[in-house]
C-alpha positions in Angstrom: 0.0 0.0 0.0 1.8 3.1 -1.2 1.1 6.1 1.0 2.9 9.4 1.3 2.3 9.3 5.0 3.6 5.7 5.3 6.8 7.0 3.8 7.0 9.5 6.6 6.6 6.7 9.1 9.6 4.9 7.6 11.6 8.1 7.9 10.7 8.4 11.5 11.2 4.6 12.2 7.5 4.2 12.8 5.7 1.2 11.1 2.2 1.3 9.6 0.3 4.4 10.7 -2.1 6.2 8.3 -5.4 5.8 6.5 -9.1 7.1 7.4 -11.0 10.2 8.8 -13.9 12.4 9.8 -17.5 13.4 10.4 -18.8 11.1 13.1 -16.3 8.4 12.2 -14.8 6.5 15.1 -12.1 4.0 14.0 -10.0 1.5 15.8 -8.3 0.5 12.5 -7.3 2.2 9.3 -10.6 3.2 7.7 -11.9 4.8 4.5 -15.4 6.3 4.6 -16.8 7.1 1.1 -19.8 9.4 1.5 -22.9 9.9 -0.7 -21.6 13.0 -2.5 -18.2 11.5 -3.2 -16.3 13.1 -0.3 -13.9 10.8 1.5 -13.2 10.7 5.2 -10.3 8.7 6.4 -8.7 7.6 9.7 -5.2 6.2 10.3 -4.7 4.3 13.5 -1.4 2.9 14.8 0.5 2.0 18.0 2.7 4.9 19.0 4.4 3.6 22.2 8.1 3.8 21.6 10.3 6.4 23.3 11.9 7.5 20.0 8.5 8.2 18.3 8.1 12.0 17.9 4.4 13.0 17.6 5.3 16.7 16.9 7.7 15.8 14.2 5.2 13.5 12.5 2.4 16.1 12.7 4.6 18.7 11.2 5.6 16.4 8.4 1.9 15.7 7.6 1.0 19.4 7.7 3.8 20.2 5.3 2.7 17.5 2.9 -0.9 18.6 3.0 0.1 22.2 2.5 2.2 21.4 -0.5 -0.7 19.4 -2.0 -3.2 22.2 -1.3 -1.0 24.7 -3.2 -1.3 22.6 -6.3 -4.9 21.2 -6.0 -6.8 23.7 -3.9 -7.4 24.5 -0.2 -10.3 22.0 0.1 -8.6 19.1 -1.8 -7.4 17.5 1.4 -7.7 18.8 5.0 -6.4 17.5 8.3 -9.3 17.0 10.6 -7.4 16.0 13.7 -4.3 14.3 15.0 -3.8 13.0 18.5 -1.8 10.5 20.5 -3.5 9.0 23.5 -2.6 6.0 25.6 0.0 4.9 23.2 -2.2 5.1 20.1 -1.9 7.7 17.3 -5.0 8.6 15.3 -5.0 10.9 12.2 -8.3 11.9 10.6 -8.3 13.6 7.2 -11.0 14.7 4.7 -10.7 14.6 0.9 -12.8 16.6 -1.5 -13.3 13.5 -3.7 -11.8 10.1 -4.6 -9.5 11.7 -7.2 -7.8 13.7 -4.5 -7.6 10.7 -2.2 -5.9 8.7 -5.1 -3.5 11.5 -6.0 -2.5 12.3 -2.4 -2.0 8.7 -1.3 -0.9 7.2 -4.6 -3.5 4.3 -4.5 -6.6 3.3 -6.4 -10.0 4.5 -5.1 -13.1 4.6 -7.3 -16.6 5.5 -6.2 -19.6 5.5 -8.5 -22.2 3.2 -10.0 -21.5 -0.2 -11.5 -22.2 1.1 -15.0 -19.8 4.0 -14.4 -17.1 1.7 -13.2 -17.5 -0.5 -16.3 -17.2 2.6 -18.5 -14.1 3.6 -16.6 -12.5 0.2 -17.5 -12.9 -1.8 -14.3 -13.6 -5.4 -15.2 -15.1 -6.9 -12.0 -12.8 -9.9 -12.7 -13.1 -11.5 -9.3 -15.2 -14.0 -7.4 -18.0 -12.4 -5.5 -20.0 -13.0 -2.3 -23.7 -12.1 -2.0 -24.8 -10.4 1.2 -28.3 -10.9 2.6 -29.6 -9.6 5.9 -26.1 -8.4 6.9 -24.5 -11.9 6.3 -22.6 -13.6 3.6 -25.0 -15.7 1.6 -22.8 -17.7 -0.8 -21.0 -17.1 -4.1 -22.5 -15.2 -7.1 -21.3 -14.8 -10.6 -19.6 -11.5 -11.4 -22.0 -11.1 -14.4 -24.8 -10.8 -11.9 -23.1 -8.0 -10.1 -22.2 -6.3 -13.4 -25.9 -6.3 -14.4 -26.9 -4.1 -11.5 -27.0 -0.3 -11.2 -25.9 -0.3 -7.6 -23.0 1.8 -6.3 -19.5 0.5 -6.0 -16.3 1.3 -4.2 -13.1 -0.1 -5.8 -9.8 0.0 -4.0 -6.6 -1.9 -3.2 -5.7 -1.3 0.5 -5.6 -3.1 3.8 -8.3 -1.0 5.5 -11.9 -1.0 6.7 -14.3 0.5 4.1 -17.5 2.3 5.3 -20.2 3.2 2.7 -23.4 5.3 2.9 -25.7 2.4 2.2 -26.1 -1.4 2.7 -23.6 -3.8 1.2 -25.1 -6.1 -1.4 -22.0 -7.9 -2.9 -18.3 -7.9 -2.2 -15.4 -9.5 -4.0 -14.5 -12.6 -2.0 -10.7 -12.3 -1.8 -9.3 -10.5 1.2 -12.8 -9.3 2.5 -14.9 -9.8 5.7 -18.2 -8.2 6.3 -17.9 -6.2 9.5 -21.4 -4.7 9.5 -24.1 -3.9 7.0 -22.2 -0.8 5.8 -18.6 -1.8 6.5 -16.2 -4.3 4.9 -12.8 -5.2 6.4 -10.0 -5.8 3.9 -7.0 -7.9 5.0 -4.0 -9.4 3.2 -3.4 -13.1 3.9 -0.1 -13.6 5.8 1.4 -15.6 2.9 0.7 -12.6 0.6 1.8 -9.9 2.9 5.2 -9.5 1.2 4.7 -6.0 -0.1 3.3 -7.0 -3.4 0.3 -5.1 -4.7 -3.1 -6.5 -3.8 -5.8 -7.3 -6.4 -8.6 -4.8 -6.6 -11.4 -5.2 -4.1 -15.0 -4.4 -5.1 -17.7 -3.4 -2.6 -21.2 -3.1 -4.2 -24.0 -1.4 -2.2 -27.3 0.4 -2.4 
C-alpha cells in the first residue's frame, strides 16, 4: 500500500500508521469512509508507544505534505481534521474533496460511482463475488450478476476498513470480511503480505 504518510513513518522509524477520517467516524483500524456526495473521510490508526517516536515531528511532516498538495490542488482538496496521540495510540483523521484527490495524495486506487460508471471507466469486475443478505454472507455469485446491477460500488486496493453510505449487497471474495451492513474489512493473507500489490477489491452497495 503506497502512501505518502507511510513514507514519513519509515523516515521516523514508525511502522504502519495512516489511512481514514472524519465526520462522526470513530475508527480502531485504518478506515476509509466514502460518503454519498463523493467526499472521502479517512482515519489512520497505529500504535505509538516507543520512546523514540516523535508526535510533533510527525504532525509537522503531515501538515507540510498537506500544505504542498493544497497549493497545487486547492485548499479543500485535502484537510487534516485531527491528529492526536492518546494512551500509546496515534490517530490521524483527514478529509478529501473526492476520490480523485484521495488517489492522488495517497498514490493508491479508489473509485466510487455506479457499477455502469465503473465498467465505463474500464474496471472489469474480474473477481469471485460473495452475495450479502440480511447483513450476512449468503454464498457465491457470478460476477456477471453484479455487473448487471446499477448499484453503487467502491473499488480499491488497500488493507483498510471501508465504510459506505448504504447497505452492502455484494463484495469481492478475496481479502474481505463483512464487518457490519455498511462496512467491509480488507486484510491481506499472511502468505501474501510480502509488499506485493493486492488485487482490486469491489464493494457493491445500495
